[in-house]
N, C-alpha and C positions, 0 to 999 in steps of 0.2 A: 576285332581291331578297334581301338579307341583313339580318337584324335587327341593330340598332345595337350590341348587346353581343357580336356575333361579328365580330371585326375582319377587314377585307378587306386591310389592309396589315400584314404581319407583319415588315416590315423593322425593324431596330434590335434592340438587346439588351434583356434583361430588366432592369428597374430594380433598384437595390440592395435596396430594401425593398418589401414588398407594400403596395398602396394599395387602399382600398375604394371609390374613386370613379373614374368615367370622366373623360376629358380635359376635356369641357365642364363637368362638375360641379366639377372642381378650380378652374375660373376664378372661379365665384361662391362656392364653398366651402360651399354650403348644400343643394345638391340631393342627395337620397339616391340610391344606386345602383339601388335597385329602381324609383325613379320616373324614371330617366334615359331609359327607353324612350319616355316621352311627349314628350320634346324632340327626337326624331329626325326627320330629313327623310323617312324611309322608313316612316312609321308610319300611312299612310293606311288600309291594309288592316287594321291591327291595331285601328283605332278603330271598325271596323264592329261593329254590335251586332245581336244576334239579336232576335227579336220579344219576348223576355222582358227586353230591356234588359241582358242579361248579356254579358260578353266571350266571344266565340266562339273558344275556344282551339284547337279542331280545325281551324277554317278558317284561323286564323293559321298553324298548322303547315304546312298544305297550300300556302298562297300564299307563305309565306316560305321554304319548304324548310328550315325550322329544325330544330334538334336538341333536346337536353334541357336545355341550359343548363349551369350550373356545379354540380359536386358530385362525390362519390366513387363514385356509382352508374354514371355514364357520363362519359367525357371524350374530346372529339374530338382525335385524334392527328395530324391532317393540318396542324396549324398550327405547324410548327417543332418546338420542344422541349416542346410542351404548355403554352406560356405564353400567357395571355390578356392582351393589351395593355390592353384597357379596364379590367379589374378588377385587373391586376397580380398575378394568382393563377396557380398551377400545380398539377398533380396532387400534387406533393411536399408542398404545404402541407396536403393532406388526409391524406397518408400518415404524417406525423410524429405519432406517437401520444404522448399524455401519459403520465406515470407512472401505472401501475396497480398496485393491491395484488393479491397472489396469492390472498387469502382474504377472506371477509366473514362477518359474523355475521348470522344470520337469526333475529330474535327471534320468540318465540311470540306470536300475535295477542293484543292486550289483551282482546279479547272473551272469550278463554278463560282467560288468566292472571289477570286481575283477579278474576273470580268465584272462581277456584280458591283464591287467597290469602284472600279474604274468608271462604269456607267453612271453610278451615283455622282461621282465627281464631275463627269462630263455634263450631266443634267443640271447640276448646280451652276456650272459655268454658263450653260445655255439659258437657264432662267435669269441669271444676272444680266446677260446681254439682251435678252428679250425685254425684260422690264425696263432696262435703260433705254432701249429703242422706243418702248411705249411711252415713257415719260417725255422723251425728246420729240415725239411726233404726235401731238394732240390732234383731236378732231375738232376743228374750229366751228364746224357746222352744228355740232352737238356736244359742247363742252361738258354739260351735265352727264351725258351718257358716258363720255370718255372718263370723267372723273370718278364716277361710281365704279366703272369696270377696273380702272387701274388700282383703286384702293382694295377692291376684292381680290385681284390677282396678286398683289403684294402680300396680302394676308394668307392666301392659299399657298404661296411659295414658302412663307414662314412656317405654316402649319405642316407642310410636307417635310420640311427639314426636321421639325420636332419629331415627326413620326419615323423618318428614315434613318436618322443618325444612330439611334440605339440598335439598329439592325446590322451594323457593320461587322459584328463578330458573333454570328450564330454558331452554336456548338451542339453536339449530341452527347449523350452519356449512356453508359451501360453498367449494370450491376452484376456481380458474380455471386449468385445465391449459393453455389457450391463452396466457395471460399468462406462465406458467412457460416455455413454449417460446420465446416472444418474448424473454424476458430472458436465457435461458441457452443457447439453441441457434440463434439467428438471427445472420447476419453483421452485424458492427458494427465501428466503428473499433478496438475492443479485441479483437475476435474476427473477423478478416477472412474466415476459412474457414468460419465457422458451426459450429465444433466445440462439443461439449458442455462447458459451464463448471459443470456440476452437481457437487456433492461426491460422494465415494465412499460406498458402502453395503456393509457386511458383514452377511451373513445367517447366523444361527445356527440349526441344527436339532439337537435333542437326542433321543437314544434310549439305551436301557439294556439291553433284553432282546429279542432277535429272536424269542423264542417268544411273548411277549405283544404285541410290536410287530412285526408281520410285515414282512419286508424289502420285499415288493412294495408295501405301503402307503408305506413310507419312500421307496422309489425313485420312486413317483409324485409325492410331495411335492417331491423334488429336481428332477424333470423340470419341474414347474410353475414352480419358482423359476428354473431355467436359462433359461426362455423369457419372463421378464418384459420389459416394454417399458421398459428403462432402459439407458443407455449401457453396452455390454458391458465396456468397459475400466474402468468405474467400479464394477463389481459383483463381489463375491467371496463365495463360499458355503463355509461350514464345517459339517461334521456332527460332533457329539460322540457317539462310541460309548462310553458309560461301562461297557459290558460287555466291550469288547475282543474282540468276536466276529468270527471270520473269515467267517461267513455274511453279516454286514452289510457287511464290507469288500468281498467279491467281488460282492455285489449292487449296491453303489455303482459298482464298475468296469463292470458290465454296463449300468447306467443311463447312464453317461457315453458308452458306445459307441452306445446307442440314441439319445441326445440329439443326436448328430451329424446325424441325419436328422429327428428329431422337432422340434427347435427351428427349423431353417430352414423346415420345413413350416408351423409355426405362424406364422412371420413372413410367409411368402408369402401365406397364405390368411386371415390375421387370425383365428386360431382362439381361441375362448373356450369353456370354460376350458382351460388348457394342462396340466392333469392328464389324461393319456391315458385312464386308467380312467374318470374322470368324463365326459370328452368322448364316448367311445364308448358310454357308458351312457345318454346323454340320449335322451329320448323324442321330442324335437322333430325337425323336418325338418333334416338337416345341410346341405342345399343352400340354405337360406334366406339371402338377402343375399350369396351367393357368386356372383361374376361371371366368374372365370377359367374358360375352357373346359376346362382340364385338372384341375379340382378333383376331380371324381368319380374319375378315374384315380389321382390322387395319394392321395386318401383311401383308396381300396381297397388300394393298395400299402402305405401306412403302417399300415393296420389289420392287414394280414397280418404285417408286421414286429413290430407290438406283440404280437400273439398269440404269435409265436415268442419274443419277449422274455419274456413271462410264463411260458412253458414253461421257458425257461432258468432263470429265477429260482426257480420251483417245484422244479426239478430240482437246484438247487445243493446242498442237504443231502446228497443221494445221491452226487452227483459228488465232493463233498469227502470223504465217508466212504470211497468206493472209492479215492480218491487216497491218503488217509492209510493205509488198509489195505495198499495196494500198497507204499508206501514203508516202512512198518513191517515188513511181511513180508520185504522186501529187506534191511532192517537185521538182522533176526533170522537170515536165511540167511547173511549175512556173518559174524555172530557165531558161528553153528554151524560155519561153515567154518574160522574162526580157531581155534576150540576143537579141531576135529578135527586140524588141522595140528600143534597142540601135543601131541596124544595119539596120534601115529602113525596118523592117518587114521581113528581111531575116536572117536565122540562119547562123552564120559564119561557113565556112567549117572546120575550125580548133577548133571548139567548143568541149570541153570536160567537162562532168558533174563534178561538184565539190561537189555534194550532198553526204553527208556521209550516208551510209546505216545504219540507226538507228533502234533501237527496240522500238516499240511504245506500250503504255498502252491503255486500253480501253477508256480512257478519252481524247485520241488524244494528249498526251504529251509524251515526251521522257522518257523511263525507266532509272532511275538513276543508276541502277546496271550494270551487265554484258550484253553486246549486243551479238547478234548472230554473227555479224561480228565485231570483237574487234576493238576498236579505243581508243585513249587516254582518260583516265578517265572512260572508259566503257569496261574494260577487266578483266579477272580473275586476282586477285591480284592488281587491280588498279581501284577502283570505290569508290563512295561516300557512306557514311553510310545511312542506310534506317531504319526507324522505323514507323510501321503502326499499329494502334490499330484497329483490324478487328472486334472485339466484345467489345463493350464499357463496362465500369465498371457497374455491375448490381446494381439495386436498393437494399436498405437495407431490404425492405419488399418483401415477395413473390408476384409474378405476376401470378395470376391464369388464365388458359386458358378458352376458351369458347367451345360451342358445335360444331361449324362449322369452325374449323381451319385446312385447308388442308384436308378436308374429314375425319378428325379424331376428335373425341370428347375429348377435353382436359379439360373438366370441373373438377375443383378441383385439377388440376395438375400444379405445378410450371413450367412455361415456360422460366424462366430466363436462360441465359448462362453465364458461367464464363468469365472474361476478357481474351481476346486472342490477343497477339501482335506478329507481324512479325518483326524480327530484322535481319539486315545484317550489320555487323560492317564495318567501313571504312577500306579500304586497299590501300596501296600505295607501289610502287616498292622499295622504299628506306628502308622499315621497315621489320623486322622479325616478322611475325604474329603468330608464335608458334602454328600453326595448331589447333587441337581441344581444347587444353588447353586455348589458347588465345580467342577462340570463347566463351568458357564457362565463362571466366572472364569478357568478355564484357557483357554477359547476367547477371552476378551477379551485375554489376554496374547499368545496365539499370533497372533491376527489383527492385533494392534498391530505385531508384528514383520513379518508378511508383507505386509499390505495397508494397515493403519491407516486404514480408512474412518472418517470422523468421525461416522458414524451406524451404528447396529446394529439390525437387525431380528431379533427373537426369535420362532421358531415351534416348535411341537411337531411331532413326526415325522408325525402324522396331520392336521396343519393345513396344507392346501395353498393355493396362490395361485389364487383364483377370478377375480380381476380383475387382468389384467396391468398395468393402469395404477395399481395401488394404491400402489406406492412413490412414484410421481410425485405422487399426491394428498397423501400424507404429507409429501413434501418441500416442497409449497406452504406449509405452515404453518411448517416449520423455516426456510425462506428468506424469509419475509415480514417486513415491518417488525415488530420486537419478537420475532421468532422466536428470537433468541439467548437469551431467557429461558425457553424451553420445554425441559424435560428429556426428555420422551417424548411420542409420539403413540400413543394407545391406540385400536385398531380393535375394533369389536364382534365377539364370537364368534358365528359362525353354524354350524349343524350339519346334517349329512345323515344319512339312515338312521334318523330318528326316526319312531315310529309316528304315523299321521295324527292320532290324538286327543291325542298328547303326554301320555300318562297321568301321567308323573312330572315334568312341567314341565322336560324336558331342554333345551328351547330357551331357557329362562330369559329370556324377552323383557322381563319386568317389570324385571329388573335391568339388562339391557344397553340397552334402549330407554327406560327410565324413570329409574332411579337414576343411571346413568352420564351420561345426557344432562343431568340436573339438576346433577350435580357439575361438568360442563363450564362451567356458569355461575358457579362459585365459583373454586376454584384448580385444578380439573382432576380428571379421573377417576382412580380407583385403578388400579394395575397388576395385571392378572389373570393373568399368567404366560405368555401367548402372544399373538401378533398385536400386538406392541408395537415401535415404532421409537424407540430411545434415542439421545440425544446422548451420545457417548462421554465427552466432558469432564465431563458431569454424573454419569455413572456412576462416574467416578474419585473422586467425593466433593468436588468443588470447588463453591463457592457460585456463584450466577448473577452476571452482570456488574452487574445492578441489582436491588435488593430493597426490600421494604417491611416495616415492622413495624406490627402492629395492637395497639393498647392500648385500655383501657377494658373495661367489663363485657362488652360484646358486640363488642369489636374495632372500634368505630366510629371510632376515631382512627387515622389513617394517617400514617406517618412514613417518608420515604425514607431509606434507610441506605446507607452506602458499604460496599463489600466490599474485600477486600485486593487484588482486581484493579484497583480504582480508586485505589490509592495509600494505603490505610490502613496505618498502622504495624504491623509484624508483632508487636510486643509489646503492642499495644492490644487489650484483650479485646473480643470480639464477643458482644453480647447475654448478659451475665452468664456468660460462659464456658460456655455450653451445649456439651456434647461434639460435637453434630452440626455446630456452626459452626466448629470448629477446622479449620485447613487440613490436608489429607492430606499426609503426608510420607514414609511408609514403603511404597514400592512394590516393594521387592525390589532385588536387586543387579545387575539388567540395565541396563547403560548405554544400550543400544539402545532398550529400552522407555521409559526416562526421557526420552530425546530425542524420542520419538514423541508425547509428551503435548502439547507446545506446537504441534506441527504439526497434530494433530487439532483442537485448539481453534481455530486460525486458519482451517483449511479448513471448519469448521462454521459460520462466520459468514455472515450474509446479505450480499447485494451492497450496497455503499455507493453506490447509484444515486439516492439522494434525501436531501435535507437532514434529513428526519425519521428516517432509518435510523441508529441508534446502534450502535457496535461492529461496523461492517461491514468487508468486505474489498473490495479493488479488483476491478473486472470483469476477467476474463481471467487471474486468478491460478491457476486450476486447469486450464489448457490443456496443461501440461507432461506428456509421456508418463511412465507408470510405469516404474520401473527393473525389469529382469528379476531373478528370484530367483537367488541364488548359494548356494554351499554354506555359507559362514559364517552367512548369514541363516537358512537352514533349521536349522542346528545351534543357533542362538540360540532359535529357535521351539521346538525340542524341549526345550531347557533350561528354558524358562519354564513348561512343563507338567509338570515333575517334581514329585513329592509334597513335596519339601523346600523348594521355592521360597517358599512362603508363611510359612515360619517367621520370627518376629520382624518381621512386616509387618502392615499394616492391612487386608489383603485379608479380606473377610467381616465386618469390623468397621466400617470407614468407607469402604472402597473396594470397588467392584463389587457383586455380589449379596451380600446380608447373610445371615450364618449364624445358626443358633440357633432356627429355626422351620421347621415343615413347610410353612408358607405363606410362603416366602421372598419371593415376588413382592409381596405386600401390604407387607411390611416394607421392601423395597427402594424401592418407590414412596413410602412414607411418609417415609423419610429424606430423599429429594430434596425433597419438599414442605416438610419441616421446615427446610430450608436456604433456602427462599425461591423455589425453582423453581416453575413451573406446568406443567401438562400439558394436552393437548388431546384431545378425543374426535372421531375422524374417521369419520363415517358416510358411506360412498360410495353412490352410486346403485345400482351393481352391487356386491354383497357383495365385500369385499376378500379375505377368506379364508374357507374352510369346513373343518370338521373333523368328527370323529365324537364321539359321546357314548355312555356306557353306557345302554342301554334296559332292562336287567334290573334289577329292584327291588333285589336284594342289592348289585350293583355300584354302583348309583346311591347307595344309602345309605352305602356305604363311601367313595365320593367325597365326599359331604357330611360324613361323619365326619372326614375328613382336613382339610377346610377349617375346620370348627368347632373342631377341636383346635388348629389353628394360631391361631385367633382367641383362644382361651383363653390360649395362650402369650403372645400379644401383650399381653393385658390384664395379665398378671403380670410384664411385662418393662419395660425402659426405653423400649420403643416404645409405651407407653400414651399416648394423646392428652392425658391430664391433664398429662403432663410435656413437652408440645411447646413449641417456641420461640414467640416473639411474631410470627414470620414466617408462621405458619399462621393462615389466616383463621378467624374464629369458627365459621362454619357448616361449614367444612372440618374443623375440630377435632371438631365434633359428629358428622360423618360417620365419621371415624376412630374416635371413641369408640364409635359404634354397631357398628363392625367387631369391637371387642374385647368388647362386652357382649352382643351378640345371642344367643350360645349359652346364657347364663344364664337367658334367658326360658323355656327348656325346663323348668326346675324348676317354675315357676309354671304353665306350660301343662299339664304332666302332672297337677298337682293340680286344675286347673280342669276338665280332661277327666273326672276321677273325681267331681267335685262333683255333676253331675246324677244319677249312679248313687247316690251317698250320700244325696242328697235323696229319691230314690225309695225307697231302703231304709228310711230313717228316717221317712218321711212328713212331713218338714219341708222348708222352702225357704230360700233365702238371704235372703229378706225375710219380714217378719211376714205379709204378705198381698199379693196382686197388686192393689194399689190404683191409683188414677188417677195419682198422682205417679210411681210406679215405671214404669208403662207409658208415661207421657208422656215421661219422660227416655229410656227405651229406644227409643221411636219416633223422637225427635228425633236422638239420637246415631246410630242406624242410618241414618236418612234422610240426614243430613249426610255420613256415610261413603259412602253410595251415590253421592251427587252429586259428592263429591270424587273417587271412583274413576272416574266417568264422564268428568269433565274431565281426569283424568290419562290415561285411555285416549285422549282426544281429542288432547292435545298430544304424547303419546309415540308414538301410532300403533299401539299394541298392540290386540289384540282382547279382547272381554269374556270369551271362553272361555279365552284365555291367562291373563287376570287371575284367573279362577276356579281354573284348574289350579294357579297359583302359590299361591293361598290354601290349597288342599287340601294341597299338598306341604309348605307351611310347617308345618301341623299334623303331618303324617306325619313329616317330618324332625325337628321340634321334640320330638316324644315318643319318638324313637328315637336317631338319630345325634347330635343336639345334646346330649341328656342324657348319653350315653356319653362324648362329647367333654369335657364338664365334669368328669366323673369321671376320665378319663384325664389331662386337663390338670392337675387338682389333684394326682394321684398323681405326675406328673412334677415339678411345682414343689416339692411339700413332701416327697415320699418318694424322689425321684430315680429313679423307674422310667421307663426310656426308652420312647418310643412308636414303634411300627413300623406302617407302613401298606402296603397292597397296591397295587401298580402297576396302574392302570386298563388293562384289555386293549383293544387296538385291533383290532376284528374285520375280517376280510376274507372276507366270505361268498361262497360259490360262487354262480354264476348260477342253478343248479337248486335251491338251497336256499331255504327260506322266509326272506325278508328280515328278518322280525321274529320269528324263532324264539326268540331270546334273551328276548324280552318275556314269553313264557309259561313260561320255565324257572324253576322254584322252587328256589332254593338257600338252605337253611335257615341262619340266622345268629342270634346272640344279640340283634341289633338288633330282631328281630321281637317280642320278649317283651312289652315295655311296650305298643306299639300293639295287639297281639293281646289283651292283658289288658284294655285299655280297651274294646275292642269287645265282648268277652264279658261284661264287667261291666255295661256299659250295656244290652245286650240282656236279660240276666237281670233287671236292675233294672226294666226296662220291663214284663216279664211279671209280676214280683212285685207291683209297684205297681198294675198294672191289676187283678190278681186281688184285692188287698186292697181297692181302691176299690169294685169290683163287689160283693163280699161284705159290705161295711161297711153297718151300719144307717143311718149318716149319712155318705154319701160326701162326701169333700172333693175335688171335681173340680178346684178351682183349684190345689191343690198338685200334683195329678197332671199337670195340663196344663203347669204351670210347669216341673216336672222333665222331663216328656216332651219339651217343646219344646227344651230345652237338650241332652237326650240325642240327639234327631234332628239337632241342629246338629253335635254331635261325630261322629255316625255318617256324616253327609253328607260331612264332610271326610275321613273314613277310608275312604270308598268305593273310591278307587283302590288303597289298600293291601289291602283285602279282595279286590278283583278280582285283584290280583297273586298272592295266595295260592291262588286257585282254579285257576291253571294255564291251559292253552290254551283259548281261547274262553270262559273263565269257566265251564267245566263242572265240577261237583262230583258225585261219586257220590251216588246217592239216599240211601244209608245215612248220609251225613253229615247230611242234613236230618233224617232220622229220629232219629238220636242227639241232635242239637241240640234237637229238639222234646221228646223224652223227658226230657232233662236239665233244660230250662227248667221243664217241668211239675212234675217231682219237687222241684226246689229251691223252686218257688213254694209247693207244698203244705207242705213242711217249714217254710218261713218263716211261713206262716199259722198253723201249729201252735205254733211257738215264740213268734211275736209276733202274736197274734190282732188282727183289725181292731177299731177303736174301737166300743164297745158290745157286744162279743162276748166271752163268758167261756169259757175252755177247761176242760172237765171232765177232770181228770187221769186218771180211770178210764175215760174213753170218748173215742173219736175224733170224737164228734158234738158240734156246737156248740149252745148254748142261750142264749137271751136272758135 
């Protein structure tokens, strides 16, 4: 017995169009397909009811020998071509998928966001009322104290507004990797073989000094990038060695050799992360979720190979030194021999060797970069340009491995490696090379000649790929509908090697999970220098294909504007001739580079596979194999990294990374937003990249000093958000304004941190008395801030401890590095004194060393002076005020409590700083406590003698007090 909707006669062809009704239902035109079962001649058993009067589905399946019906979960394949005659449907009807977006926005729940916004408005009102009350109620007994406090409080309220307003619209995003694969790597009429139609990606890594950035760290970063899950033929990797060091060069050569085994091993066993040092250092079970029976054997073999690789890297300095010594000794011997031949076989007594102590390569030739013993044309800042293709352009088709390749069976595994190039730009003494920004621009030009990937991923040498699918997730946003208006994808920075308590807020989660996520709801996050995927065309200084202008007091009026790409006349001014909106014209004299611009723009477009996709490219346009590199192409790439190439061009001004600031990253991102581009914040489920951060207090403060100095430069430059175009959204403008203003808060913060001590010394307070109005305002403002912070913690996903650490370091950094940054910035702007900063060291700790040894190391720096003075002053003030109040005939406890409360507020924020000065494990010699106690008691007694308590008169001829 067969149910009526499973046909018994499959003769005949499939009709032209699918129909939703069976043959009998088509005669009367009214019977629904789902009801057709009741009109069947074979429905007797199906009408049987159970005792509950419900349809007995299990009995029907048994008696009818039926299947599961129609759907994409199961389809009976024994009925011809899978065509159901009754319904006119086939499995293909279920397999034809509709158009799917590659990304989606995930809004913050209104139950969190709405109260968050309401509380912000309430606190703004409370601050306005409080400041009005403070202005109207001065402390006539201490007008100087009241005046200083009210000025600081007004500035703090303004600074809080600049920080909180851009956080009004936080959002989350999610990418669909499955949809990306379906669109770009699935067989289709335009892509019959299912090759990858994804655009190319060029990855940039920057390094400058192998002594501060160990080659082993850089090599591990390179290995993690070589193994990413992206089409091998579409990926190119470039390392910029701005120091021109042979140690970095040979370490990269060793890394490529090891990658021939490491990368196929990662592909075979789906290894994460693909940084070998991080992978082998994991504390988890390496066999978890591994199913291949040869995994343990392969892992044991590759671990031994990696240990040997590390030994070779660590031994490179000695190998190079011995090689250079051997060649130089040989040169000297030849020189002596020639001198003896000219002097009848006798070495002249006044003979002095003229052989230059050169640095030699493994092929017995001079290293063209920096030598160990500097000489003309071979010193830091004075050497030739170097370009070396260490891993050639891969073939278009996969190259499968065999069973016996390095003791690992790579059968069925693609063994190709992406193209990898070592680049060291030319440097000469007469030129300003513009530090990291100049190095990045040299890579932009060289990569445009060699590979011309329409997208550029920028990483620091210690920032490795932790998620091998990260590039694909970023590509989802670039290739989605509207992706042609995105200038860059910023990934959050995640760090390893941080102490568990995160004493100095190194993780910076409040910024990366709070501020940056909120900016994503506006015009996009700022560029933070690493972990960023750029659109090459946007980096060249061109405007987006579509843009908007925002007018009105708060930018509430939106206007769509045409760009020159859309046919605007070239002589028609754009937005009042703002310099950022002029079209870039001067790229240099390389014809090959100029020709690559249009190609990069076209290849970076999303697929035109839907009517809503504007400015798209046809599917299958990127299936053509890459051309192999030839000698003229390599020569042109070397020419564009010469130091003279940027003369009379717009590089560093409108094109590429922008010059003129130590924080070139923020300025570069700001210029793109100013032209109307938007950016996207990509938070992946598994961290995209991970790096290292300085955990030592001195190193951390110097890092913050460099950032703050760059912000001061931004404020006094044309990159100030006050001068932005109308294409920058109002709240985005506020965010960039805060970037330039926040260091100046340090001036008011330092004053405010001394106010409690001044109050205790003088016996006065910032208000006349601690009355109900003052305490009520203080309670309301503090309570609102607590609730706002709790909701911010809720939508950002950060922890309360992380939020508190950020608050503590804000005070520490504000009273030290930010204050010095303001001074340095003003000196540079008004006195022309150039600023120099220290390169942050990338540590590579040995396994037997304490992982957090640097945390307890005390390196004295001038940045310690102001915070240390604040701590000492507040401690002494507490002792003096307590002694005065205790010995006073009429104690004024309210003034003591008011000053003491704020002193403890300051000291609680300074606790991590004080702990950092105590060294390892917070131990201080006992003598320090004894000295501190004696000093406090002595100063207290002296202060009581000089300024006796109220109601006590000092006898000048006696040290005793009388009433």
